C-alpha positions as a Markdown table, in Angstrom:
| # | Residue | x | y | z |
|---|---|---|---|---|
| 1 | Met | 15.3 | 7.4 | -1.1 |
| 2 | Ile | 14.0 | 5.0 | 1.6 |
| 3 | Pro | 15.0 | 6.2 | 5.0 |
| 4 | Val | 17.9 | 4.2 | 6.5 |
| 5 | Thr | 15.9 | 3.2 | 9.6 |
| 6 | Leu | 13.1 | 1.8 | 7.4 |
| 7 | Lys | 15.6 | 0.1 | 5.0 |
| 8 | Asn | 17.3 | -1.5 | 7.9 |
| 9 | Gln | 14.0 | -3.0 | 9.1 |
| 10 | Met | 13.4 | -4.3 | 5.6 |
| 11 | Val | 16.7 | -6.1 | 5.3 |
| 12 | Pro | 15.1 | -9.6 | 5.6 |
| 13 | Ile | 12.9 | -9.0 | 2.6 |
| 14 | Leu | 14.9 | -6.7 | 0.4 |
| 15 | Asn | 16.2 | -9.5 | -1.9 |
| 16 | Glu | 12.6 | -10.8 | -2.5 |
| 17 | Gly | 11.6 | -7.6 | -4.3 |
| 18 | Phe | 8.4 | -5.7 | -4.1 |
| 19 | Val | 5.2 | -4.8 | -6.0 |
| 20 | Ile | 3.9 | -1.3 | -6.3 |
| 21 | Lys | 0.4 | -0.5 | -7.2 |
| 22 | Arg | -2.3 | 2.2 | -6.9 |
| 23 | Ser | -4.4 | 2.1 | -3.7 |
| 24 | Val | -8.0 | 1.0 | -3.8 |
| 25 | Phe | -9.3 | 3.7 | -1.4 |
| 26 | Gln | -6.9 | 6.6 | -1.5 |
| 27 | Ser | -4.8 | 8.6 | -4.0 |
| 28 | Cys | -1.6 | 7.0 | -2.9 |
| 29 | Leu | 0.5 | 4.0 | -3.9 |
| 30 | Glu | 1.0 | 0.7 | -2.0 |
| 31 | Leu | 4.3 | -1.1 | -1.7 |
| 32 | Tyr | 3.9 | -4.8 | -1.1 |
| 33 | Pro | 6.8 | -7.1 | -0.1 |
| 34 | Met | 6.8 | -9.9 | -2.7 |
| 35 | Ser | 5.7 | -12.5 | 0.0 |
| 36 | Glu | 2.7 | -10.4 | 0.9 |
| 37 | Trp | 1.8 | -9.9 | -2.7 |
| 38 | Asn | 2.0 | -13.6 | -3.5 |
| 39 | Gln | -0.3 | -14.4 | -0.6 |
| 40 | Leu | -2.8 | -11.8 | -1.9 |
| 41 | Met | -2.6 | -13.2 | -5.4 |
| 42 | Gln | -3.2 | -16.7 | -4.1 |
| 43 | Arg | -6.4 | -15.4 | -2.5 |
| 44 | Met | -7.4 | -13.7 | -5.7 |
| 45 | His | -6.6 | -16.8 | -7.7 |
| 46 | Arg | -9.4 | -18.6 | -5.8 |
| 47 | Lys | -12.0 | -16.2 | -7.1 |
| 48 | Asn | -14.3 | -17.4 | -9.8 |
| 49 | Arg | -13.2 | -15.5 | -13.0 |
| 50 | Phe | -16.6 | -16.4 | -14.6 |
| 51 | Lys | -18.3 | -14.0 | -12.3 |
| 52 | Lys | -18.1 | -10.5 | -13.9 |
| 53 | Lys | -17.7 | -8.7 | -10.6 |
| 54 | Asn | -14.7 | -10.9 | -9.7 |
| 55 | Asn | -13.1 | -10.4 | -13.1 |
| 56 | Asp | -13.7 | -6.6 | -13.1 |
| 57 | Phe | -12.3 | -6.3 | -9.6 |
| 58 | Ile | -9.1 | -8.3 | -10.4 |
| 59 | Arg | -8.5 | -6.3 | -13.6 |
| 60 | Arg | -8.9 | -3.0 | -11.7 |
| 61 | Phe | -7.0 | -4.1 | -8.7 |
| 62 | Thr | -4.0 | -5.2 | -10.7 |
| 63 | Ala | -4.0 | -2.3 | -13.2 |
| 64 | Gly | -0.6 | -0.7 | -13.3 |
| 65 | Val | 1.0 | -3.2 | -11.0 |
| 66 | Lys | 4.8 | -3.1 | -11.3 |
| 67 | Pro | 7.5 | -5.2 | -9.7 |
| 68 | Val | 10.2 | -3.0 | -8.2 |
| 69 | Glu | 13.4 | -3.3 | -6.2 |
| 70 | Ile | 15.1 | -1.1 | -3.7 |
| 71 | Asp | 18.7 | -0.6 | -4.9 |
| 72 | Ala | 21.8 | -0.9 | -2.9 |
| 73 | Thr | 21.8 | 2.8 | -2.0 |
| 74 | Gly | 18.2 | 2.6 | -0.8 |
| 75 | Arg | 16.5 | 4.2 | -3.8 |
| 76 | Leu | 13.1 | 3.0 | -5.0 |
| 77 | Leu | 12.3 | 4.0 | -8.6 |
| 78 | Ile | 8.5 | 4.7 | -8.9 |
| 79 | Pro | 7.2 | 4.4 | -12.4 |
| 80 | Arg | 6.1 | 7.7 | -13.9 |
| 81 | Asn | 2.6 | 6.6 | -14.6 |
| 82 | Leu | 2.1 | 5.6 | -11.0 |
| 83 | Met | 3.6 | 8.9 | -9.8 |
| 84 | Ser | 0.9 | 10.7 | -11.8 |
| 85 | Val | -1.9 | 8.4 | -10.5 |
| 86 | Ala | -1.0 | 9.3 | -6.9 |
| 87 | Asp | -0.4 | 12.9 | -7.9 |
| 88 | Ile | 3.1 | 12.7 | -6.3 |
| 89 | Asp | 4.8 | 16.0 | -7.0 |
| 90 | Lys | 7.9 | 16.6 | -4.9 |
| 91 | Glu | 7.9 | 15.6 | -1.3 |
| 92 | Val | 6.9 | 12.0 | -0.4 |
| 93 | Val | 5.6 | 10.4 | 2.8 |
| 94 | Leu | 6.1 | 6.7 | 3.5 |
| 95 | Ser | 3.5 | 5.4 | 5.9 |
| 96 | Ser | 3.6 | 2.0 | 7.4 |
| 97 | Ala | 0.2 | 0.2 | 7.0 |
| 98 | Ile | 0.9 | -3.0 | 8.9 |
| 99 | Asn | 2.2 | -5.3 | 6.1 |
| 100 | Ile | 2.6 | -2.7 | 3.3 |
| 101 | Ile | 3.9 | 0.8 | 2.9 |
| 102 | Glu | 1.8 | 3.6 | 1.6 |
| 103 | Ile | 3.5 | 6.1 | -0.6 |
| 104 | Trp | 1.9 | 9.5 | -0.6 |
| 105 | Asp | 2.4 | 13.0 | -1.9 |
| 106 | Lys | 3.1 | 14.9 | 1.3 |
| 107 | Asp | 0.3 | 17.5 | 0.8 |
| 108 | His | -2.3 | 14.8 | 0.0 |
| 109 | Tyr | -1.2 | 12.8 | 3.1 |
| 110 | Glu | -1.5 | 15.7 | 5.4 |
| 111 | Lys | -4.9 | 16.6 | 3.9 |
| 112 | Val | -6.3 | 13.1 | 4.4 |
| 113 | Leu | -5.0 | 13.1 | 8.0 |
| 114 | Glu | -6.7 | 16.4 | 8.7 |
| 115 | Glu | -10.0 | 15.3 | 7.1 |
| 116 | Thr | -10.1 | 12.1 | 9.2 |
| 117 | Ala | -8.9 | 13.7 | 12.4 |
| 118 | Val | -12.3 | 14.9 | 13.4 |
| 119 | Asp | -13.9 | 11.5 | 13.3 |
| 120 | Phe | -10.9 | 9.4 | 14.4 |
| 121 | Ala | -12.2 | 8.8 | 17.9 |
| 122 | Asp | -15.5 | 7.5 | 16.6 |
| 123 | Leu | -13.7 | 5.4 | 14.0 |
| 124 | Ala | -11.3 | 4.0 | 16.5 |
| 125 | Glu | -14.2 | 3.0 | 18.7 |
| 126 | Glu | -16.1 | 1.4 | 15.8 |
| 127 | Val | -13.1 | -0.5 | 14.4 |
| 128 | Met | -11.2 | -1.4 | 17.6 |
| 129 | Gly | -13.9 | -1.3 | 20.2 |
| 130 | Asp | -15.0 | -4.4 | 22.0 |
| 131 | Asp | -17.0 | -6.4 | 19.6 |
| 132 | Gly | -16.3 | -9.8 | 20.9 |
| 133 | Asp | -12.8 | -10.2 | 19.3 |
| 134 | Glu | -10.3 | -11.5 | 21.6 |
| 135 | Leu | -6.9 | -9.9 | 21.6 |
| 136 | Pro | -3.8 | -12.2 | 21.6 |
C-alpha cells in the first residue's frame, strides 16, 4: 500500500503509470513516473549501440523493468522476481529520491543508513559543498 499522503502527492501523475526496476547501486527497487522514465529512455536512445559498453549498460540497466500502476485503493503490485532481487521480505520502506521512489526492505534500508551515517558529513561536504555551482 502506498501511504495516503504520498499517493495524494502523486495524483497528477497516477494516470501516466510507472516503471519499476532494480537499482544500479543498492539492493532496492526504483519506481519511476512514466514521464521520468521516458526522459531517461530518450537519453539512452542517443547512446551508440555499436559500442559494447553502451549496449551492455543498456541491457543491464533495463533488465527486469516492468510497467506498473497504482490501483484505486493505493496498492502497488511489485513483481515477485523484483521482490527477490531487492530481498524484500515483509516490511517495506518507500524513500523519496528526488524524482523517483526507492523501495527497500526495511532491514536493508536501516542497515544502509547506518553504514553511511559515519561518513555522511564528509559526503555532504563533498557533494554539496561550494564547488562553484550556483544555487537557484
